[in-house]
PADRENRO-809310 format. One record per residue (C-alpha): x, y, z; residue number from 1. Coordinates in pm, whole numbers. Example, Ala and Ser with C-alpha at 12.3 -4.5 7.8 and 13.67 -1.06 7.14 Angstrom:
// PADRENRO-809310
+--------+--------+--------+-----+
|      X |      Y |      Z |   k |
+--------+--------+--------+-----+
|   1230 |   -450 |    780 |   1 |
|   1367 |   -106 |    714 |   2 |
+--------+--------+--------+-----+
// end
This chain:
// PADRENRO-809310
+--------+--------+--------+-----+
|      X |      Y |      Z |   k |
+--------+--------+--------+-----+
|      0 |      0 |      0 |   1 |
|    286 |    240 |     88 |   2 |
|    461 |    156 |   -239 |   3 |
|    139 |    224 |   -431 |   4 |
|    101 |    560 |   -250 |   5 |
|    458 |    662 |   -341 |   6 |
|    401 |    566 |   -705 |   7 |
|     79 |    765 |   -712 |   8 |
|    253 |   1070 |   -565 |   9 |
|    534 |   1053 |   -822 |  10 |
|    288 |   1011 |  -1108 |  11 |
|     83 |   1305 |   -984 |  12 |
|    393 |   1529 |   -957 |  13 |
|    490 |   1446 |  -1313 |  14 |
|    135 |   1509 |  -1433 |  15 |
|    125 |   1850 |  -1265 |  16 |
|    458 |   1957 |  -1414 |  17 |
|    353 |   1850 |  -1764 |  18 |
|     15 |   2025 |  -1752 |  19 |
|    144 |   2349 |  -1597 |  20 |
|    414 |   2378 |  -1864 |  21 |
|    142 |   2387 |  -2133 |  22 |
|    -89 |   2644 |  -1971 |  23 |
|    -50 |   3014 |  -2054 |  24 |
|   -138 |   3272 |  -1791 |  25 |
|   -382 |   3552 |  -1874 |  26 |
|   -372 |   3884 |  -1691 |  27 |
|   -694 |   3926 |  -1491 |  28 |
|   -622 |   4147 |  -1195 |  29 |
|   -884 |   4283 |   -963 |  30 |
|  -1116 |   3984 |   -990 |  31 |
|  -1308 |   3942 |   -665 |  32 |
|  -1243 |   3601 |   -515 |  33 |
|  -1546 |   3374 |   -517 |  34 |
|  -1559 |   3010 |   -412 |  35 |
|  -1468 |   2735 |   -652 |  36 |
|  -1711 |   2443 |   -675 |  37 |
|  -1621 |   2082 |   -751 |  38 |
|  -1924 |   1855 |   -770 |  39 |
|  -1837 |   1483 |   -782 |  40 |
|  -2126 |   1250 |   -866 |  41 |
|  -2073 |    875 |   -826 |  42 |
|  -2292 |    641 |  -1031 |  43 |
|  -2499 |    360 |   -873 |  44 |
|  -2319 |    389 |   -540 |  45 |
|  -2465 |    239 |   -225 |  46 |
|  -2504 |    415 |    109 |  47 |
|  -2309 |    128 |    263 |  48 |
|  -2014 |    149 |     23 |  49 |
|  -1831 |    427 |    207 |  50 |
|  -1745 |    525 |    563 |  51 |
|  -1854 |    202 |    727 |  52 |
|  -1671 |    -32 |    963 |  53 |
|  -1464 |   -285 |    771 |  54 |
|  -1281 |   -597 |    887 |  55 |
|   -914 |   -558 |    982 |  56 |
|   -948 |   -179 |    950 |  57 |
|   -896 |   -216 |    573 |  58 |
|  -1025 |     67 |    358 |  59 |
|  -1025 |     73 |    -23 |  60 |
|  -1104 |    446 |    -15 |  61 |
|   -837 |    638 |    181 |  62 |
|   -892 |    961 |    -13 |  63 |
|  -1268 |    960 |     40 |  64 |
|  -1207 |    879 |    405 |  65 |
|   -979 |   1183 |    418 |  66 |
|  -1247 |   1391 |    247 |  67 |
|  -1494 |   1290 |    518 |  68 |
|  -1248 |   1384 |    794 |  69 |
|  -1199 |   1726 |    635 |  70 |
|  -1567 |   1802 |    589 |  71 |
|  -1925 |   1736 |    690 |  72 |
|  -2092 |   1402 |    625 |  73 |
|  -2467 |   1390 |    566 |  74 |
|  -2634 |   1068 |    679 |  75 |
|  -2986 |   1144 |    550 |  76 |
|  -2903 |   1275 |    202 |  77 |
|  -3107 |   1157 |    -98 |  78 |
|  -3064 |   1155 |   -474 |  79 |
|  -3348 |   1343 |   -651 |  80 |
|  -3454 |   1023 |   -830 |  81 |
|  -3355 |    656 |   -836 |  82 |
|  -3226 |    638 |  -1191 |  83 |
|  -2977 |    823 |  -1409 |  84 |
|  -3127 |   1096 |  -1630 |  85 |
|  -3399 |   1219 |  -1390 |  86 |
|  -3154 |   1240 |  -1101 |  87 |
|  -2900 |   1440 |  -1304 |  88 |
|  -3161 |   1673 |  -1452 |  89 |
|  -3296 |   1751 |  -1105 |  90 |
|  -2947 |   1806 |   -964 |  91 |
|  -2858 |   2054 |  -1240 |  92 |
|  -3189 |   2246 |  -1227 |  93 |
|  -3304 |   2212 |   -866 |  94 |
|  -3644 |   2094 |   -996 |  95 |
|  -3828 |   1762 |   -988 |  96 |
|  -3884 |   1575 |  -1314 |  97 |
|  -4250 |   1678 |  -1315 |  98 |
|  -4123 |   2036 |  -1350 |  99 |
|  -3812 |   1996 |  -1570 | 100 |
|  -3967 |   1730 |  -1794 | 101 |
|  -3705 |   1457 |  -1742 | 102 |
|  -3886 |   1163 |  -1581 | 103 |
|  -3693 |    865 |  -1724 | 104 |
|  -3369 |    786 |  -1902 | 105 |
|  -3262 |    903 |  -2246 | 106 |
|  -3137 |    639 |  -2490 | 107 |
|  -2855 |    598 |  -2742 | 108 |
|  -3104 |    684 |  -3019 | 109 |
|  -3261 |    983 |  -2837 | 110 |
|  -3283 |   1297 |  -3047 | 111 |
|  -3318 |   1534 |  -2751 | 112 |
|  -3248 |   1569 |  -2380 | 113 |
|  -3301 |   1812 |  -2093 | 114 |
|  -3550 |   2066 |  -2234 | 115 |
|  -3370 |   2373 |  -2365 | 116 |
|  -3587 |   2614 |  -2166 | 117 |
|  -3455 |   2459 |  -1842 | 118 |
|  -3161 |   2644 |  -1686 | 119 |
|  -2866 |   2461 |  -1527 | 120 |
|  -2647 |   2595 |  -1249 | 121 |
|  -2359 |   2574 |  -1499 | 122 |
|  -2530 |   2829 |  -1726 | 123 |
|  -2590 |   3069 |  -1438 | 124 |
|  -2236 |   3040 |  -1300 | 125 |
|  -2089 |   3074 |  -1649 | 126 |
|  -2285 |   3393 |  -1704 | 127 |
|  -2160 |   3518 |  -1367 | 128 |
|  -1796 |   3482 |  -1473 | 129 |
|  -1710 |   3126 |  -1373 | 130 |
|  -1497 |   2894 |  -1584 | 131 |
|  -1718 |   2586 |  -1614 | 132 |
|  -1603 |   2236 |  -1707 | 133 |
|  -1763 |   1894 |  -1702 | 134 |
|  -1601 |   1551 |  -1703 | 135 |
|  -1786 |   1222 |  -1734 | 136 |
|  -2138 |   1095 |  -1783 | 137 |
|  -2393 |   1349 |  -1910 | 138 |
|  -2703 |   1141 |  -2001 | 139 |
|  -2916 |   1448 |  -2075 | 140 |
|  -2892 |   1455 |  -2454 | 141 |
|  -2593 |   1417 |  -2684 | 142 |
|  -2710 |   1582 |  -3008 | 143 |
|  -2672 |   1945 |  -3107 | 144 |
|  -2795 |   2195 |  -2851 | 145 |
|  -2834 |   1925 |  -2585 | 146 |
|  -2458 |   1872 |  -2558 | 147 |
|  -2302 |   1999 |  -2229 | 148 |
|  -2114 |   2280 |  -2408 | 149 |
|  -2454 |   2430 |  -2493 | 150 |
|  -2587 |   2388 |  -2139 | 151 |
|  -2341 |   2614 |  -1962 | 152 |
|  -2010 |   2427 |  -1975 | 153 |
|  -1704 |   2583 |  -2138 | 154 |
|  -1548 |   2240 |  -2175 | 155 |
|  -1670 |   1881 |  -2181 | 156 |
|  -1485 |   1549 |  -2180 | 157 |
|  -1666 |   1223 |  -2123 | 158 |
|  -1924 |    961 |  -2214 | 159 |
|  -2264 |   1096 |  -2324 | 160 |
|  -2458 |    833 |  -2128 | 161 |
|  -2403 |    521 |  -1912 | 162 |
|  -2093 |    314 |  -1976 | 163 |
|  -2301 |      3 |  -2051 | 164 |
|  -2474 |    172 |  -2346 | 165 |
|  -2215 |     69 |  -2604 | 166 |
|  -1967 |   -208 |  -2669 | 167 |
|  -1591 |   -193 |  -2610 | 168 |
|  -1299 |   -404 |  -2729 | 169 |
|  -1213 |   -515 |  -2376 | 170 |
|  -1546 |   -532 |  -2190 | 171 |
|  -1559 |   -459 |  -1821 | 172 |
|  -1714 |   -682 |  -1557 | 173 |
|  -2090 |   -721 |  -1582 | 174 |
|  -2371 |   -969 |  -1528 | 175 |
|  -2438 |  -1107 |  -1779 | 176 |
|  -2097 |  -1051 |  -1932 | 177 |
|  -2106 |   -879 |  -2270 | 178 |
|  -1902 |   -959 |  -2582 | 179 |
|  -1656 |   -713 |  -2739 | 180 |
|  -1747 |   -495 |  -3035 | 181 |
|  -1777 |   -656 |  -3375 | 182 |
|  -1466 |   -619 |  -3593 | 183 |
|  -1619 |   -649 |  -3940 | 184 |
|  -1953 |   -629 |  -4116 | 185 |
|  -1971 |  -1007 |  -4147 | 186 |
|  -1983 |  -1057 |  -3771 | 187 |
|  -2325 |  -1070 |  -3610 | 188 |
|  -2379 |  -1097 |  -3237 | 189 |
|  -2694 |  -1080 |  -3036 | 190 |
|  -2664 |  -1084 |  -2660 | 191 |
|  -2953 |   -999 |  -2432 | 192 |
|  -2892 |   -682 |  -2236 | 193 |
|  -2579 |   -589 |  -2431 | 194 |
|  -2505 |   -326 |  -2695 | 195 |
|  -2307 |   -505 |  -2966 | 196 |
|  -2355 |   -300 |  -3282 | 197 |
|  -2255 |     50 |  -3164 | 198 |
|  -1935 |    122 |  -2975 | 199 |
|  -1916 |    338 |  -2662 | 200 |
|  -1798 |    687 |  -2765 | 201 |
|  -1570 |    933 |  -2586 | 202 |
|  -1646 |   1299 |  -2650 | 203 |
|  -1437 |   1611 |  -2619 | 204 |
|  -1677 |   1901 |  -2644 | 205 |
|  -1892 |   1809 |  -2947 | 206 |
|  -1643 |   1576 |  -3116 | 207 |
|  -1612 |   1200 |  -3078 | 208 |
|  -1240 |   1146 |  -3026 | 209 |
|  -1250 |    770 |  -2974 | 210 |
|  -1500 |    492 |  -3045 | 211 |
|  -1491 |    247 |  -2878 | 212 |
|  -1315 |    398 |  -2581 | 213 |
|  -1096 |    198 |  -2345 | 214 |
|  -1279 |    201 |  -2011 | 215 |
|   -985 |     39 |  -1830 | 216 |
|   -781 |    357 |  -1883 | 217 |
|  -1075 |    594 |  -1828 | 218 |
|   -986 |    685 |  -1469 | 219 |
|   -638 |    803 |  -1571 | 220 |
|   -775 |   1004 |  -1863 | 221 |
|  -1039 |   1167 |  -1643 | 222 |
|   -770 |   1244 |  -1385 | 223 |
|   -547 |   1418 |  -1639 | 224 |
|   -834 |   1625 |  -1773 | 225 |
|   -955 |   1716 |  -1424 | 226 |
|   -611 |   1843 |  -1321 | 227 |
|   -581 |   2039 |  -1644 | 228 |
|   -920 |   2204 |  -1595 | 229 |
|   -836 |   2301 |  -1235 | 230 |
|   -507 |   2454 |  -1346 | 231 |
|   -667 |   2621 |  -1648 | 232 |
|   -914 |   2805 |  -1427 | 233 |
|   -650 |   2892 |  -1167 | 234 |
|   -349 |   2980 |  -1383 | 235 |
|   -470 |   3067 |  -1731 | 236 |
|   -822 |   3201 |  -1695 | 237 |
|   -785 |   3323 |  -1336 | 238 |
|  -1157 |   3270 |  -1296 | 239 |
|  -1350 |   3095 |  -1023 | 240 |
|  -1410 |   2733 |  -1119 | 241 |
|  -1711 |   2506 |  -1149 | 242 |
|  -1597 |   2151 |  -1216 | 243 |
|  -1870 |   1887 |  -1243 | 244 |
|  -1726 |   1534 |  -1243 | 245 |
|  -1990 |   1269 |  -1316 | 246 |
|  -1806 |    942 |  -1265 | 247 |
|  -1859 |    616 |  -1454 | 248 |
|  -1781 |    442 |  -1124 | 249 |
|  -1971 |    242 |   -982 | 250 |
|  -2194 |    162 |  -1279 | 251 |
|  -2144 |   -168 |  -1462 | 252 |
|  -1950 |   -281 |  -1648 | 253 |
|  -1696 |   -235 |  -1368 | 254 |
|  -1338 |   -149 |  -1449 | 255 |
|  -1029 |    -41 |  -1262 | 256 |
|   -662 |     34 |  -1310 | 257 |
|   -494 |   -301 |  -1381 | 258 |
|   -211 |   -189 |  -1150 | 259 |
|   -441 |   -287 |   -860 | 260 |
|   -419 |   -654 |   -967 | 261 |
|   -724 |   -770 |   -769 | 262 |
|   -971 |   -843 |  -1050 | 263 |
|  -1109 |  -1183 |   -960 | 264 |
|  -1108 |  -1144 |   -580 | 265 |
|  -1341 |   -849 |   -537 | 266 |
|  -1401 |   -646 |   -852 | 267 |
|  -1637 |   -404 |   -677 | 268 |
|  -1379 |   -314 |   -412 | 269 |
|  -1117 |   -274 |   -685 | 270 |
|  -1345 |    -34 |   -871 | 271 |
|  -1409 |    158 |   -547 | 272 |
|  -1032 |    195 |   -508 | 273 |
|  -1007 |    316 |   -866 | 274 |
|  -1276 |    579 |   -803 | 275 |
|  -1104 |    681 |   -481 | 276 |
|   -776 |    734 |   -666 | 277 |
|   -948 |    971 |   -910 | 278 |
|  -1101 |   1168 |   -622 | 279 |
|   -755 |   1179 |   -464 | 280 |
|   -601 |   1326 |   -779 | 281 |
|   -860 |   1604 |   -775 | 282 |
|   -794 |   1672 |   -407 | 283 |
|   -419 |   1685 |   -468 | 284 |
|   -462 |   1929 |   -756 | 285 |
|   -670 |   2161 |   -537 | 286 |
|   -407 |   2137 |   -262 | 287 |
|   -117 |   2196 |   -502 | 288 |
|   -272 |   2518 |   -627 | 289 |
|   -354 |   2618 |   -266 | 290 |
|   -715 |   2668 |   -367 | 291 |
|   -846 |   2683 |    -10 | 292 |
|  -1160 |   2865 |   -122 | 293 |
|  -1288 |   2547 |   -287 | 294 |
|  -1603 |   2358 |   -192 | 295 |
|  -1598 |   1989 |   -286 | 296 |
|  -1934 |   1811 |   -283 | 297 |
|  -1932 |   1432 |   -323 | 298 |
|  -2262 |   1246 |   -363 | 299 |
|  -2438 |    980 |   -574 | 300 |
|  -2702 |    974 |   -848 | 301 |
|  -2896 |    678 |   -700 | 302 |
|  -2851 |    354 |   -511 | 303 |
|  -2691 |     31 |   -631 | 304 |
|  -2817 |   -187 |   -916 | 305 |
|  -2905 |   -504 |   -722 | 306 |
|  -2967 |   -707 |  -1037 | 307 |
|  -2590 |   -705 |  -1095 | 308 |
|  -2526 |   -915 |   -782 | 309 |
|  -2151 |   -921 |   -697 | 310 |
|  -2097 |   -621 |   -924 | 311 |
|  -2342 |   -404 |   -727 | 312 |
|  -2290 |   -189 |   -419 | 313 |
|  -2431 |   -214 |    -69 | 314 |
|  -2730 |    -33 |     78 | 315 |
|  -2615 |    -67 |    437 | 316 |
|  -2908 |   -107 |    681 | 317 |
|  -3159 |     33 |    429 | 318 |
|  -3268 |   -301 |    289 | 319 |
|  -3639 |   -233 |    220 | 320 |
|  -3743 |   -554 |    391 | 321 |
|  -4116 |   -501 |    338 | 322 |
|  -4049 |   -523 |    -35 | 323 |
|  -3779 |   -789 |    -43 | 324 |
|  -3991 |  -1024 |    168 | 325 |
|  -4255 |  -1004 |   -106 | 326 |
|  -4018 |  -1029 |   -400 | 327 |
|  -3796 |   -796 |   -596 | 328 |
|  -3512 |   -563 |   -512 | 329 |
|  -3530 |   -243 |   -308 | 330 |
|  -3248 |    -24 |   -441 | 331 |
|  -3200 |    146 |   -779 | 332 |
|  -3526 |    231 |   -963 | 333 |
|  -3731 |    201 |   -642 | 334 |
|  -3842 |    456 |   -383 | 335 |
|  -3723 |    241 |    -91 | 336 |
|  -3437 |    399 |    103 | 337 |
|  -3175 |    190 |    -74 | 338 |
|  -3280 |    344 |   -405 | 339 |
|  -3212 |    705 |   -316 | 340 |
|  -3023 |    742 |     15 | 341 |
|  -2665 |    804 |    -96 | 342 |
|  -2328 |    867 |     74 | 343 |
|  -2258 |   1241 |     78 | 344 |
|  -1986 |   1468 |    215 | 345 |
|  -1904 |   1837 |    162 | 346 |
|  -1571 |   2002 |    239 | 347 |
|  -1466 |   2367 |    239 | 348 |
|  -1151 |   2456 |    437 | 349 |
|  -1198 |   2712 |    716 | 350 |
|  -1571 |   2726 |    636 | 351 |
|  -1715 |   2381 |    707 | 352 |
|  -1631 |   2219 |   1039 | 353 |
|  -1405 |   1918 |    974 | 354 |
|  -1504 |   1565 |   1075 | 355 |
|  -1861 |   1673 |   1144 | 356 |
|  -2191 |   1498 |   1077 | 357 |
|  -2542 |   1618 |   1003 | 358 |
|  -2866 |   1419 |   1008 | 359 |
|  -3058 |   1693 |    822 | 360 |
|  -3304 |   1563 |    561 | 361 |
|  -3144 |   1682 |    235 | 362 |
|  -3145 |   1611 |   -138 | 363 |
|  -2938 |   1648 |   -453 | 364 |
|  -3202 |   1907 |   -545 | 365 |
|  -3035 |   2133 |   -289 | 366 |
|  -2704 |   2158 |   -477 | 367 |
|  -2851 |   2405 |   -731 | 368 |
|  -2976 |   2672 |   -488 | 369 |
|  -2686 |   2627 |   -246 | 370 |
|  -2394 |   2684 |   -480 | 371 |
|  -2575 |   2971 |   -651 | 372 |
|  -2632 |   3133 |   -312 | 373 |
|  -2266 |   3089 |   -213 | 374 |
|  -2161 |   3242 |   -547 | 375 |
|  -2401 |   3535 |   -506 | 376 |
|  -2602 |   3436 |   -815 | 377 |
|  -2981 |   3453 |   -835 | 378 |
|  -3175 |   3183 |  -1023 | 379 |
|  -3448 |   3273 |  -1276 | 380 |
|  -3758 |   3401 |  -1099 | 381 |
|  -4006 |   3279 |  -1363 | 382 |
|  -4021 |   2924 |  -1223 | 383 |
|  -4027 |   2743 |   -891 | 384 |
|  -3771 |   2513 |   -733 | 385 |
|  -3777 |   2206 |   -513 | 386 |
|  -3428 |   2237 |   -368 | 387 |
|  -3345 |   2456 |    -68 | 388 |
|  -3037 |   2665 |      9 | 389 |
|  -2849 |   2466 |    274 | 390 |
|  -2563 |   2713 |    322 | 391 |
|  -2661 |   2759 |    686 | 392 |
|  -2645 |   2382 |    745 | 393 |
|  -2306 |   2357 |    576 | 394 |
|  -2155 |   2640 |    778 | 395 |
|  -2318 |   2573 |   1115 | 396 |
|  -2417 |   2291 |   1349 | 397 |
|  -2771 |   2264 |   1216 | 398 |
|  -2988 |   1965 |   1131 | 399 |
|  -3281 |   2169 |    998 | 400 |
|  -3326 |   2050 |    641 | 401 |
|  -3642 |   1968 |    448 | 402 |
|  -3957 |   1913 |    650 | 403 |
|  -4081 |   1687 |    371 | 404 |
|  -3927 |   1535 |     61 | 405 |
|  -4091 |   1359 |   -233 | 406 |
|  -3934 |   1060 |   -407 | 407 |
|  -4041 |   1018 |   -773 | 408 |
|  -4130 |    686 |   -932 | 409 |
|  -3818 |    575 |  -1120 | 410 |
|  -3922 |    258 |  -1299 | 411 |
|  -4009 |     -5 |  -1039 | 412 |
|  -4376 |     96 |  -1010 | 413 |
|  -4621 |    361 |  -1128 | 414 |
|  -4585 |    629 |  -1392 | 415 |
|  -4236 |    773 |  -1433 | 416 |
|  -4184 |   1087 |  -1228 | 417 |
|  -4505 |   1070 |  -1025 | 418 |
|  -4456 |   1168 |   -662 | 419 |
|  -4618 |    879 |   -478 | 420 |
|  -4367 |    836 |   -196 | 421 |
|  -4351 |   1105 |     71 | 422 |
|  -4090 |   1157 |    341 | 423 |
|  -4214 |   1367 |    635 | 424 |
|  -3950 |   1420 |    903 | 425 |
|  -3871 |   1063 |   1016 | 426 |
|  -4184 |    908 |    866 | 427 |
|  -4223 |    781 |    511 | 428 |
|  -4546 |    711 |    325 | 429 |
|  -4592 |    491 |     17 | 430 |
|  -4897 |    532 |   -205 | 431 |
|  -4743 |    277 |   -439 | 432 |
|  -4479 |      7 |   -397 | 433 |
|  -4288 |   -215 |   -635 | 434 |
|  -3956 |   -396 |   -648 | 435 |
|  -3684 |   -371 |   -909 | 436 |
|  -3522 |   -686 |  -1049 | 437 |
|  -3335 |   -856 |   -767 | 438 |
|  -3008 |  -1048 |   -780 | 439 |
|  -3104 |  -1381 |   -931 | 440 |
|  -3410 |  -1240 |  -1106 | 441 |
|  -3763 |  -1164 |  -1004 | 442 |
|  -3927 |   -829 |   -936 | 443 |
|  -4196 |   -728 |   -692 | 444 |
|  -4546 |   -662 |   -818 | 445 |
|  -4677 |   -307 |   -831 | 446 |
|  -4923 |   -237 |   -550 | 447 |
|  -5129 |     74 |   -479 | 448 |
|  -5197 |    156 |   -116 | 449 |
|  -5506 |    345 |      2 | 450 |
|  -5451 |    439 |    275 | 451 |
|  -5073 |    453 |    222 | 452 |
|  -4814 |    242 |    399 | 453 |
|  -4632 |    455 |    657 | 454 |
|  -4300 |    362 |    817 | 455 |
|  -4118 |    523 |   1109 | 456 |
|  -3756 |    535 |    992 | 457 |
|  -3631 |    638 |   1335 | 458 |
|  -3737 |    295 |   1462 | 459 |
|  -3737 |     93 |   1141 | 460 |
|  -3466 |    199 |    897 | 461 |
|  -3500 |   -138 |    722 | 462 |
|  -3859 |    -43 |    626 | 463 |
|  -3991 |   -376 |    746 | 464 |
|  -4312 |   -308 |    937 | 465 |
|  -4558 |    -33 |    851 | 466 |
|  -4755 |    153 |   1117 | 467 |
|  -5098 |     33 |   1218 | 468 |
|  -5353 |    245 |   1024 | 469 |
|  -5575 |    247 |   1334 | 470 |
|  -5307 |    402 |   1555 | 471 |
|  -5306 |    763 |   1666 | 472 |
|  -4953 |    806 |   1528 | 473 |
|  -5061 |    687 |   1183 | 474 |
|  -5366 |    915 |   1166 | 475 |
|  -5164 |   1217 |   1278 | 476 |
|  -4885 |   1155 |   1026 | 477 |
|  -5129 |   1083 |    741 | 478 |
|  -5294 |   1424 |    776 | 479 |
|  -4957 |   1600 |    742 | 480 |
|  -4844 |   1375 |    456 | 481 |
|  -5159 |   1448 |    257 | 482 |
|  -5128 |   1820 |    324 | 483 |
|  -4762 |   1832 |    211 | 484 |
|  -4818 |   1619 |   -100 | 485 |
|  -5127 |   1809 |   -214 | 486 |
|  -4949 |   2143 |   -166 | 487 |
|  -4653 |   2034 |   -379 | 488 |
|  -4867 |   1885 |   -656 | 489 |
|  -5069 |   2207 |   -672 | 490 |
|  -4748 |   2409 |   -681 | 491 |
|  -4625 |   2202 |   -976 | 492 |
|  -4962 |   2227 |  -1154 | 493 |
|  -4945 |   2608 |  -1139 | 494 |
|  -4574 |   2634 |  -1225 | 495 |
|  -4390 |   2686 |  -1552 | 496 |
|  -4313 |   2323 |  -1640 | 497 |
|  -4125 |   2164 |  -1929 | 498 |
|  -4180 |   1856 |  -2139 | 499 |
|  -3887 |   1645 |  -2262 | 500 |
|  -3884 |   1501 |  -2612 | 501 |
|  -3815 |   1126 |  -2586 | 502 |
|  -3826 |   1060 |  -2963 | 503 |
|  -3572 |    802 |  -3081 | 504 |
|  -3435 |    757 |  -3434 | 505 |
|  -3136 |    555 |  -3563 | 506 |
|  -2958 |    862 |  -3702 | 507 |
|  -2934 |   1009 |  -3351 | 508 |
|  -2681 |    743 |  -3247 | 509 |
|  -2334 |    896 |  -3183 | 510 |
|  -2114 |    752 |  -3458 | 511 |
|  -1778 |    883 |  -3578 | 512 |
|  -1751 |    641 |  -3874 | 513 |
|  -2098 |    525 |  -3991 | 514 |
|  -1949 |    301 |  -4258 | 515 |
|  -1728 |    112 |  -4012 | 516 |
|  -1843 |   -182 |  -3797 | 517 |
|  -1967 |    -58 |  -3457 | 518 |
|  -1889 |    300 |  -3573 | 519 |
|  -1524 |    223 |  -3507 | 520 |
|  -1264 |    499 |  -3537 | 521 |
|   -911 |    532 |  -3406 | 522 |
|   -829 |    771 |  -3127 | 523 |
|   -817 |   1123 |  -3266 | 524 |
|   -632 |   1264 |  -2963 | 525 |
+--------+--------+--------+-----+
// end
């Protein structure tokens, strides 16, 4: 481990020297210092994957452990949805899918994405003088005006959607395992659940620079680009920085740096270590530039994909036992706690108390209003928002978050985006339940509940036994739940809402060489 740490330090030092030697400094004196923001979004990560007791005091994530010790950990933080596109759209806009129009995932053949009349925090910070860059998974539209560089980002480098939505020459670890890309037009492969005809593309801005990309080297490439963007903002542009890093980790197919040499033992832990190394590189770059006025916010887009068995993360104690005892999974795509409660920590030297914890009820929806508030930027006043400014919670010992929080249907049951699960303080009400596909197969049947199931999470974090509808506690909570839900639905009904275009056509597929098998092209950079 010590040898690996020394190698990493030497590699980082060389990387810094190389990048700095290629960056030209612009003269921008008199620019008022504003905080830098680095938002790191892990994919399909479980609440129980980080900051838990492990045997023999072993940790695969020393950098993330260090991040926790330097900042504030939130134990009751929730992704805005339980699947990819809706969660990311809500994070970027501060609005539920019923407002911003994104209620389910976009596809490889999607012509559109996040509606163009929706405003991202990147657009607002860019207009306020920030240098804005994004690295990683976008999944909010890859064609034309839906590309990240048209949604507020000065620079983009990454995969336009999930890393399982295209073939590669050396496939990562998945269940079922997928074959590599076809090599000629005479090869035909059909494999259930796998993309075999179109290779996974890597974009820089609006250009595909490699197809298929090599996912096994993706962490190192993301690390180099992240360091360069941090130094570009600091040295060349001399602007405050917004860096949004949407990781491919921990989504299948899993991959990691082969230097770790632990593939067959525990691929998930190896991938966690790979992710941790990337986070560490970002932290080192911030430290090297002495960018103390930098807020780093690490969180997840949704819970683990249980169907992937040994290649999926861990929900911790939030097992959704009411559902799993009746069939199906209770994590990604569901509104059980395992589907949306995600590990989250925020650091900001000399601002946020180190090694602190908050049990405030919070959401990824809150990132939008919070960073805008800290930057002194006002959001558009012609629409309403679901996130709240949590600056006071970040900077003080406060646990006063949301009084209530709605969890949208994300594919396991009901209509996409509908708000049929309500969190009220420590109680949680389900008007509909359903299980995702569990490890080994099988999903729980959709069930409507009238009156709703209500759980007391302070006594039953496993969501095993619902309250007795005849009890005084149940009747009291139900009145408040109905009041909160009806108020929000009325607020949405009277708001300026958007509608996403989910049209799909073959010509919308990202393809750098249409005449080549799997759209294959050599690396252009």
